[in-house]
N, C-alpha and C positions, 0 to 999 in steps of 0.2 A: 828428891826425884826432881829431875831438871824440867825446862820447861818440854824439850822434846818429849820423854818418856814420858809426862802426864798426857799432851798430847796424843801421842798414837792408842796410848789406852783409851782414850774417849772414842778411839775408833773399834775399839772392841764391841761387841753384839749391844746392842740394848736391853734396856731389862724391859720381858716379853709376859705381861698382862692382855690374856684377851680379848673379846668381846663382839657383841651387835649390833646394827643397826638400820631403813626411809620409805613408798607411800603408792598408789593406785586403787583397781577394781578388787575387791569385796571382803577390805582386811578383817579381822576381828578383834584381833584384841587390841586396843588401842592408847586401853589408857583409864581414866574417871572422869568426866565432865557430866556436870550440874549446874546447864544453861536454865534459868527459869525464864520460860515461856505463858505470856496470856491465851498459846492457842489451844485445842482443844488435849485433853490427858492423854490419849486413848497415841497423841504424836508426839511426844515428852521424850520415849529413847529410841525415838527415832534422828529429833532433833538432835540431843545429845550427840549421840556418832555423830551425826553430822559438824557439829561444832569439834570433834576429837579431832575427826579426819582434816578440819580446814588447820587447825594446829600443827596438825604433819605438815600442812601442803601436799596434800594427796586434795587437788583443785580438784578435779575429773569428778571422780566417788563421790566426794565432801557434797558439787551440783547437784548428782543425781540424788541424796537425801534429802535435801534442802528440799526440790525438785516434788520429791514422795511425800516430806510432808503438807507442802501446798497442796497437792493435787488431794488431803485427806481433810486436809483446812482451808476451804476457801479462802476466809475471810483471817489468815493466818499473818498479819503482815511483818513479820520479822523472819519467818525461812522465806519471805522474796529477799530484807537485809543479806539470809547466807546466802540465796544465787549471787546476788551480784558482789558480796564479800569474794567469791571462788573468782572473781576478775580480776583480783587488786593483789596480789605478788607483791609483797611489798619487799621484799630482802630479794627476788631477784631480777633479773633485768631482758625486757622491760618489766616496768613493775603494773603496766596499765597491759598486757596487748590487744594492739590494735583492733584486733576483733571482736573483745569484750566490750568496752568503751560502751558502743549501744545496745549490744543487750542489758548490761549491766543499770544504763541508766533508765531501763525502761520497767526492771526490777525494784529498783530507787520510786520511780514516778507507783508506781502501782501500790509497792507499801507507804510510799505516805497516802495513799487514797485511802486506805483500810481501816478501821478503827479497831478492829483487834490489838490492840494494841497496848501496854504499858509506859508511863514518861519516859520510863527507863530505855525499853525496846521504841520508845521517836525518838529516843537520840542517840541509841546507836544507829539508826535510821538516818537524823541529819547529820551527824555526823560523817557518814559513806555515803551520802549525798553534796556533800564539801568536794569530793574527791572526784564524780566524775559527773557533775553542772561541771557546763563551762569547761569543757574541755581542749575544743581549742581553741580561745580567748583568753585560760590565766593559762601565766603554765605550772606545772605539773611542781616543782619543787615548792609553788603560794597552795596552793590547793591540798598537797602533800603536810602544810605545817600548817594549818585552820585545818583540819582532818586530826594534826595532833590538839593544835589546842582545846577543840570538840569536847576529844577524848579526854582531856586534862580533866574537863568541865566535869565529863558525863563521872569520870573517877571519883570527885572531887566532894558529888553527889552522894555517889554511891556506894562509903568505901568499905562496906560490907562485903561487896559483891565481888569474887573470885574475878569473873570471867572479864567485866567493866576493868581493875586494875588489871590484869593480862593483857587487854587488847591496847590497854594505853602502853605499855612496857612493852611492846610491840615495834608501834607508833614512836616510841622514843629510841630504839633501836635503830628503824631505817628510816628516820631524820638525821638522825649522827651525821657531821660534817667529819668526811671523809680527813679533816685539816685539820680534827680538834682534838691532839696529844692530848689532853689532858682529860678527853673524852667521859664528860660530864654526860650525856645523854645515859649512855652505858653504863654509868655510873648508878645513876639514877631508877632504869632500870633495876640491875642488877638487888636496887637495896629495896626496891620494892614487888622482889620477885623470892628471896630470897629465904623470907618468913613465909612465903605463901607456899614455897617448896617444905619448907618444914611443916606447914600442917595438913597440907591437902600432896602430900608424895607420890600420888600414881597420878594428877591431872600429866595430860603432855603435852601441852605448853609451855608449862613454867621451866621442865627441864630445857627443853625445848630453846625458847629466848633465853634463857640465862647463859644456856653455849652461844648465840651470836653475840651477846652482850659482855660477853670473855673472850672471845678470839682476834684475841691481838694481844701484844707479848706481855705488857699490864699487865690483866687481870686473868690468865692462860691456867694458873693452877686455881683461883675462884674457880673458876667453873670447871673442871676435874668434877667433884664427885658427881654433879647432873649430868659430866660427860658419861662415866659411868655407868649411873640410872637409865638413862634415856630410852636406850634399845629393848633392855628389859623391862620398860613403862608398857612399849607400841611396839612388839614386834614381830608385824602384821603391816606396819608400813615400809619401807623402802626406806624414806629420809631418815627416819626414825636411826634404821639401821647405820646411816651414812654418819649422820650429824655426827656422836662426840669423834670422827675424824677430823673434824674441825681443832678442837683442843690438843687432842694426838700430836698432830704437822705440829701444832705452837711450842708444843713440848720434844720435840725429839721423839716421843713414843713410834716409835716405824712398825713394829709387830705388831701395838695394837691396833692403829693401823690399817694396817693390812687385813687384820681378821675383820673389823668393820668392813672394810668396802668388799670385804670379798661375799661377806654378808650380806651387803647392801646390791653389790649388784647382784647377788642369786636371785632375790627376792624383785629388786626392780626386771629380773630377766623375765620369771614367772609372772610379773603381772601386766608386760608388757609396755613400761614407763623406761622408752629410748632414754630419751634426755637425763632421765633417773640412775639408768644404768652407763648412759656414760661417763655424766658429771662421778660416777663412784670408779669407775676405770683409772681417769686422771690423778684421783686424789688418792689410786692402787698404784700407779704409778710409779710417781711421785715417789713414794714411802718405799716399794722396791729399789729405787734407782741411791736411796737415802741407805740403804741396808747392805749398797753393792749386790742385788737379785737382777743383774740386767740379764740374764737368761730367760725370768720370771716375766718383765716390765716388756723385750721383745719378743716376749709371747704375747702379752694384751694387743700390741700393734699391733701385731697380726689378725688378732682374731677384732682389731677394729678395723680392718681393713678387710675385714668378710664380712662388713656390716653394708647390707645394700638401702640405696636409696636413701639415706641424711639431709632431717630438712637443714642444711648450709644456716638456715635466715635464720632462725631458732638460736636462741646468741649461747643457749646453756649446752646445743647439740654443739649449734658451730665453732666453737671456744673451744669444746671440751675436743672433736675431732682435729682440731690444727693443732692443735699445741701439745698430745701426746704425744707424737712421732719427734716434736718438735726438742721436747725434754727431754729424748735417751738419746738425741744425735748428739745434743749440746752439753748435757751432761758429761757428755763418754767422749765428748771432743773431737767426736768426726767431724772435723770441717770441712774435708773437702767436700762431706755428703750433705752436711749445713748449704752449703753452694750451689745445692743443685734440689734446696726444696722448693716446690713448686708452690703457689695460689692456691687459694683454695677456690670454692665455685665462686662465682660473682654475686649469690646472694649473699653469699657471707657477709656480714655485718664491716664498717671499715677498721675498728679495733682487731676484731681478729687476722683480716688480712694482713694488720700492718706486722702478725708476730713472724709470717710466712717472710713476707719482708726484712723481716731486723734479723734472723735467722739464714736469711742469705747475707747480708751484710755481715755479720757477725763474721760470718765462714769466710765469705773474703777477704775482710781485714786481715785474720789472723792465721791469712795462709799467704800475708801478702800482700796480696789486689787490691793496692790504699784507695786506688782511681776509679776501680766499678764497685766498692765500696759503696762508694764518695754517690754511685748514682742509687743505691738504694735507701740512704741517707735522705737523696734528694724527696725519692719516693716517700720515704717518711715527715718527711715536711708538709708535705702536700694531705698527707693523708693528715695527721694532727688539723691542718691550717682548715679538714673539711669538719674537722668533729668540733672545732672551737664554735665555727662560724653557724654548727647546727645547734650548737647553746651542749653540749659531752663536755661540760668542761675538765672531769673527774679522767675520760679517754684520752680527750688531749694531752691531760697530763703525761700518763701513765705513754705517750708513742710519744712524746717527747724526748722520756727519759731513755725509750730504744736506741732514738739518734741518737740520741747522745754519748751515748753508751758505741755505736758504730763508727763516731765521729771521732773517738778516742780513743780504739784499736786503728781507724788508721789514721791516725795520728803516729801511734807508737808505726805502723808496717813502713812510715814515713820517717825513722828519726824522725820526731819530735816529741823527745819522753817528757820535756816539760808539757806541753803542749795537752796531749795525753793525758796526765796525770791529775792536771787541774780540771779538763772536762772531765770528768772520768769521777775525782768527787765531788764536784756539783753535781753531777746527777743523783751520786747515791743520797748528798744531803736532801735530793730534789724525792726522792722515792723515799729514808727516812720519814718526811716529812706527810705522805701523806699512807691513807689507812687500806689494805684490799678490799678487794670485792669478796662476797659468802662466796662465786661460783670461781674461785680458785687459791687454789693452795699457796698461792704465793709466783714471785716472780720466777721465771727460770731459771735464771741464773742470780741473787741480786746485785745491785752495783757495786753495794758493798763489799762482795766478795768477788767483784771481778774486777775490784782496786787494787784488793790483797791481789791477786794471779800477774795483773799491770806493773805491779813491786816487782815481783821476785821476778819476772821478764826483765829488768829493770836494771837487779842487781842490787835490790835495797830490804832484806831483807827483816832487818829492826818493823821499817813506816811495811812493812808487807804483812807481819807478824798479827801486829796493831788494827790495821784490818780487819784480817781477821777475826781476833779476838771480838773485834766492833759488829762486825759480822753476823757471829755466834750468839753474839747476845739478842740482837732482832731474828735469829732464824737458829733455834738451838738446835747442834745435833747433824746439821747440811754435811752429807760427808764429803765436797767441795774446797767446805769454808776450814773443817775438821785437819782432810789431807794438807790446805796449804800449809796452816798453822804448823803442822810436824814438820810441813820442808821448811820453812821459814825458820823453826825453833833449831832446827840440824845444818843452818847454815851459816844461826850468828858467830 
């Protein structure tokens, strides 16, 4: 079989294995949790339910359940720990929503003053206090690492306690440096969780955090059993319905991802969880585009536009609402439409604003308007500086990559092919060196895939094929890379 035929064969529909999956008002099937507490025995069932909700990131509903426990037993210290934990969104952005810090500090203070707590429970309370205390004077990264260390000590002191091990694993995953390509934290967490999963197959947090630990190209196949199981363990939680699609996306299982996110979106919509609904819609659009189901992707965008009063300052909402229509435009090479992308509202965070600027810059450059694209790249530089100054190094790097992509295509439009290729190779190397965050299925178009497209434009199909081949290692099954590789193979 020739390379061209092989690549074209890969473009045929992927294997389909349907599946379900996500979080909010009163879910019933949430998995089985047993977090022993020192509180009144009659509160134990409600407390376990609250912890199960917490493990599926159903934060608002979990808070209500923890408050119910505290009302039934005013001396229950660990219930106040639980309320504070609902304000600690370790894998989301921001991890500490501004409005929740003072509320959490109050709960932690109250928990520390109550005597109805075991040594283990006091360990949980102390660890969480390290996150919220001194929130103004101590950088978040320092506090998060202090929390991880405290949870490590608690886990070592309670090796047979499931919840201690599971929450420690979550701390490891949350603190994993995006630049660590050895993925030491993720592997340590997976090594902790996998034996627990075999022993406690109905626990919601174990498969959930295994999926997050394996949400990278190296470990994705390792996370597939958990992805297949989580939705069935906690089908009442929208987040559980969505989470398997993180692994499906990594493996190019687009039909599975579509089924996952249709279920997650429906559950989130039913429960009034706009953030989860939009998050599922973004993954849904991404998967539709990879399957070439453009009409359905556009329908999701039309449904997005019908949604009113979106809180664009909420990162999860602002990111998804901004990126979805841009994915549709750029993945289909509609450069004139990309030129016309409008900025999100002023309340959107800088890194969200940057996505719209990038889309315009790419559209202008691909249409040969290098000078105007240069203005957009300068705006990206200003946003990058703003993010670095504020201490947001991760997103500053992502915006720098976007800026380099615009500069590369601008150089190509200015008849500087060597400069264009050099800049885009640098962007691809930078992108390959850093992990994505859980909020996104990946870059709109990976820089390595863009490099392949650039090399094709420059008439170098051999180098283009290699770029597409490498792009497919990092993001299997992406339609643009498959089509580009097929075109490069035919041009040899």
